[in-house]
N, C-alpha and C positions, 0 to 999 in steps of 0.2 A: 864595561860591557856595552856593546853597540845596541842602538835602539831597536833594531830588527830582532836581535837575540832576546832582548828584554820583552818585547811584544809577544814573541813566540812562547816564552816561558809563562807569561801571564795568561795567554790563551789556553795553554796546556793545563794550567791550574784550574781555569774556569771549566774546561771540559771534564776534568776529573771530578770537580765538585758537582757538576750536573749529572754525571753518571752514577755517583755514589749516593746512597740514601742520605737525606738531610739529617743532621744531628741537632739542628737549631730547634728549641722548644718554644712553642707559642705560650705566651703568658696565661696562666690560669687553666691550661688544658693538660689533661693526662696524655701520656704518650704510649702507644701500643705498637709492638713489633709483630707484624702479621706475616707468619711463615707458611709457605706452601711447598716446602721441600718434600719430594717423594723419591723413595728408593725401592718401594714395593709397587703395588697397584697405583696408577695415576688417575685421579678423578679430574675430568675436565672442569669440574666445579671450582678447582683451584684458580684457574684463570677467570672463570665466569664471575666468581665472587668478588674479585678485586674492585671493580668500579662500584659495586654495591656497598662494600665496607667503607670505601672512600666517601660515598654519598652519605652514608649513615653518620660518619664522623663529621662531615661538613654541616649537615642539617641539624644534628643534635647539639653541636657546639660543645660536646662533652669531652671529646678526645681528638687527637690527631693520630694518624696511622702511617707507619712506614711499612710498605709491602715488598717482600722479597722471596724468591724461591731458593735462596741460599742460606747458609747457617753461619756465615762469617761474623755476624753481629752478636752471636751467642758466645760471648766471652765474659769473664768476670768484670773486666774493665768497661767494655762497651755496653753492657746491660745497665750500667749506672745511668744511662740516658733514657731509660724506659721505666714505665710503671707497670706494664703488663706484657706478657708474651701470649700470642694467639696462634696456636697450631691449627690451621684450617686444612683438613683433609691430608695432613701429612701421613706418610707411611715409611716403614723401614724398621727392621729389627736392630739389635745391638751391633751386629757386624756390618750393617748396611748404612744406617743413618749417619751422616757425616759430621759427627762431633767426637772429638777425642775425650779421654777420660776427664781431663781437667775442665773442659767446657761442659760436659754432661753434669759434673758436680756443680758447676757455676749455675746451670739452669735450675737444678733442684734447690740450691741455696738461695737463689734469687727469690723463689716463692716462699720457701720456709722462713726466710728472714723478714717477710712482710709485704712482698709485692704480689701480683696477681698472675694467674694462669687461666687462659680461656681455651677451650678446645671445641672443635666442631667435627662431627661425623667420624672420619677415619683417624682423628687424633688418637683414639684408643687402639688403632692398628699400628701405632708407633711404639717401639720399645716394649712389645708384648713380653719379651724375655728379660726385661730389666726391672726388678722389683721396685727400686726407688721411684721410677716413673709411674708404674702401675699404682703404687700407694698414693702418689700425689694426685693423679687424675681421677682415681677412684674405680678403675675397671680396665679390663683388657678385652679387645675384640675376640669373640668366640663364635663367629659365624653371622650370616645375614639371611635367615630363613625366609624373611618376607621382603619382597619388592613389589608392592601392591597398594591398593587403597586400604588404609587401616584407620582405626578410631583411637584417638588419644584422650585420656582423662587428665584434667587439670586437678592434681591432687591437693594443691595448696594455692588458692586464689590470693593469699596474702604474700606469696613469694614473688619477688620482682620479675622473675622469668615466667611465672605462671599467670600473673594478673592480667596481661593483655591478651591472653589466648582464649578463644571460644572453648566451651566445654559442653558437650563433647566436641572434639576437633577431628574432622575427617580430612585426610590428605593422602597423597600417594608419595611414597619415598622408600628407600632401602632401610630396613629396620634391623638393627644389630641386637645380638645377645652378648652377655659379658661373663667372663670369669674374673677372679680377683675382685669381686663386687659384694658389698653388703650395704644394707640400709642404715646400719647403726651409726655411721659417722657422717651423715649428710642429710640434707633436706631435698627430697625428690619433688620436683615441681610438675613433671609430666611423666606419664606411664602409659603403656599399651593397655587398652581396654580388652581384657581377655574374652569377655562375653561377646563383644561385638565381632571378634574374629571368627567365632563359630568353629567350623571344622578345621580351619587353618591353624588353630591353636596347637595342633599336633606337630607343627613344624618346629616349635620351640624346643630348646634343649635344657631348660632349667626345671628341676623337680618342683620348685616352689612357685613356678609360673609368675615370677616377679620380673617383669620386663620394663625396667625404668628407661626413660627416654632422655631426661634432663635432670641435672641436680646441681646444687651448690654445696660446697663443703669447705671446712677450714683445713689448712695444711700448715702446721707450725703457726707462725704469726701471719701467714698469707691466706689468700682466698682462691678457690678454684671453682670455675663454672664450666660445665660441660653439657653440650647438647648433641645427641646422636643424629639429629636431623641435618640435612645439608648435602645429600647425594645428588638429587635432581635439581636442574636449573629452575623448575617451576617452584620448588620450595624456597630457593633464594629470592625469587621474585615476589613471594607472598608477603603482603604487609603484616600478616600475623606472625610469620617467622621472623621478620625483621624486628618487630616489636618484642618478640620473645627473646631474641638475641640481644637487643639493646638493653632489655631489663637485666639479663644476666651480666652483661658488661658493666652496667651501672653498679650492680651489687659487687662484682669482683673488684671494681675500682674504689669501692667504699663510698659511692655517691648516690646510692639508692636511698629511698625513704625508710627502708627497713634494713635491719641487721639480722644475721642468722646465727642461732645456736645450733648445735647438732640436733637435727630432726625437727626443728621448729623455727619459724621466723620470729625474730625479736625486734620489736619496734623501738627506735631511738626514743629514750625518755620514758619508756614503759617497761614493766617487768611482770612476771607471773605473780599474781596475788591470790592467796588462799582466802576465799570468801567464807569458808567454813573452817574454823580453826581446830575442829576435832574435839572440842571441849564444851562449847557453849552454844545455846540457841537463845539469843536475846530477842524474845518476842516483843512485838510492838515497836521495836527500834530498827533492827536490821532484818528481822524475820517475822512473818505472820502467816497464820493458817486461815482457812476459808469458812464462810458461813458462821456457825456458832463457835467462835474461836475458843471459848472456854472448854468445849468438848473436843474439837478437832485438834487442838494443840497436843492432846494426849496421844495422838497417832504418831507424832514425830518426836523421837528421843535420841539422845546421844549415848552410844554404846562404847564399851571398851575397844581400844584400837583406833579411836578417832572416827568411828562409824556413825553416820547419820542414818537412822532407821525409820522406815515407815511401816507401821503394823497396826492392825485393828485392835482396839480396846473395847471389851464388852460394855454395852450400854451407850456407846457413842455412835455417831453417824457412820454409814458404811463406806464413805470415801471422803477424801479431802485433798487439797493441794497446799503446798508450802511455798510461799513467795519469798524471794530475797528482795526486800524493799530498800536496801541500803544504797542502791545506785542503779541507774539505767545504763544499758549497754547498747551501742549502735553497731560498730564494726569490732569484732572480737574473735578470740580463739578461746574456747572453753574445753576443759577436760576433767574427767572424773573416773575413778574406778567404781564399777557397779556390780552388784550381785542381786539377782532376783530369783525368787522361788520358781520351780519349773512351770507352774500354772499361773504365775503372776503377770500382772499388766501394770505398767507404769509409763512414765515419759518425762522428758526434760523439755520445758517450754522456754522460749526466748522471745524478746521484743513484745512482752505482754503490756497491754495498754493501761493507762491510768484509769480509764473508765471501767475496769474490771471489778467494779464495786456495785453493790445494790443500793437501794434507796436509803438504807440504814448506814451506809458507808463501810460495809463489810466486804472483804474480798470474796469473790465468787469462785465456785468450782468451774472447771472447764475453761481455763483462761483464754481470753481472746488474743492469742499469740500463736507463734509457730511451734510445732511439737516435733522433737526428735524422739521417736518411739523407743520404749524399753519393754520388750515382750519377747521372751525366748520360746514360749510354748503355750500361751493362753488360747482360749477359743477364738479370740480375735486373731485372724491369721496374718495380720500385718506385723511383721517381726521387727526386732531391734534393728535400728539403722534406717528404718522407714522415715521419710519426711512426711509425717502423717497429714492427710490420708494417702498421699501418693507422691512420688513413686514408691511402691511397696516392695519390701524384701520378704523372702520366704524362708522356711526352715532349711531348704537346700542352700540358700545363700549364706545362712549362718554357719552351716557345716563347712562350706567352702572358704569363708572368710576367716573364721576363728575356731573351727574345729568343734563347734557345739553340736551335741546330740542329746536330745531331751532324755532318752532312755538311760543315758549314762550320768545324768546330772544328779549329784548327791546333795544339792542345795548349797554348795559352796563354790560355784563356778563364778569366778571374778573375771571381768574384762574391762578394757578401757574404752570409754566413749568420748569422742571429740566432736565438737561442732565449730566450724569456722564460717563466719558470716562477714562478707565484705559487700556492702551495697545490697544488690538483689541476688548475689551469688552465694550459695550455701553449700558447703561440703560436710558430710558426716563420715567420720572414720570410726572403725572398730579395730582395736588392737593395732592401730597405726595404718590400717589398710582402708582405702576408700570404699565405703559401702554405698554411698549415695552422693551424687553430684547434681545439684539443682542450679542451673545457670540463671534462672529467673523465678524467684519465689512468688512473684505476682501471679504466676500461673498455677500455684498450688490451690486446689479447689477449696472453696468455702472459707477462705481466710480474709480478714480485713487487713489490708496491706499496711504494715508499719515498719519503719526503719530504725526504731529505737524503742526500748522498753525494758521491763523487768524480767528476771529469771523466775521460773517456778518448777516444782517437781510434783509428780502425781502419785497419790496413794489411791488405787482404783477401787478395791472392794475388800470384803472381809477375808477373802482367801489369799490376799496378796501379802507378801513380805518382801520388801525391797530395801537395799542398803547402798549408800553412797559414801565414799571417802576420797580424800585428796582432791577436793573440789577446788579447781583453780581457774582463773580467767586472766586474759591479757588483752588489753585494748589494741586495736589495729587502726592504721590510717583510714 
């Protein structure tokens, strides 16, 4: 072969290598295939987002990214070079999106067998008519009734995609609703604040008014992170959105500080621990009551069915608190099933201080800690879910959140209360729905700020009957 022909061949090979996406993997970095293919509506955020995702890859040092508006790398063989696929504002139904049957199956198997899928905004407007994809991503586009300023709630500040976001978070973007969607198989990190929307709530099309914005979910052995944000350029420019997106990417790649179970964040090295086993109250060791403990211990008993009950006993003081003194908790997720009589008043306290004792060394009533109120219908109008004393929930809030109506309460209305505390950020949930989101507990009136302490439960007065069961806690980073 002549030298000129050899040189031409080498130059041709170099040109092809330059035009094609690189398949070389940087050592120690994950590799993401960033797809912006559209066969339906085309968002110009497709092109706008590319330098942003490249900058995020470079600055985080977490991953490298191959960006393309084509689908030719989505084959069973070529996907072996990647750890995640990112559909960014992709669109197109089954007859439109340019993947044949074998490559579609390769995409689903890629995730199911242990890799990651990440989606932004119109990713749910892709394959709306193909069930395997809808099952994987967790929902299908069903309209965008809002393109305006909205308020988002961080439902789970321990979720890697929720942790970096302000709460409440007000921004302008195009907001989707979904079909083929359920909360049961995912951890929702962001959702639309229905109350903040006011009269615009009527634009939505879900009877349950559950407008999730971002979630993490398992799919087979793999992980899926989706955020419905990402229509407007200003959103892509937002440091909060970029941090939200990076948190979701970290989790999807398995490199976040937290792991997720269905519905809950699971921290590496920690697990749910039952602090009440449903059978014993070891007073003086793990549990103690307040003031004259000889008398107030009689208020708290273990009932059949693993129930911890607080009830007045004649001849004893009219109120008391039960402390769990086995361990202090700082960042945690707490949950318990609760039942309180219609006129009862109780509460769950956390981060109670060591100096909650009197001169005789006895634990005192009214702990110097933060209180998640338990009160469905007492004369104190601050209802269950209140971060006592404020922000306060009302009876209407309880009806909206968990369907509670005092007139229909037969004394056996059980509900789940959750408290998630990470630093100064506290979220209270009722039956899995956010009831109160407090971004900065230092601003809660009348409290001595503490970031670590004991749990306590309140038995308020002689008319109160309160029950707790399945009391569990998990420590968070």
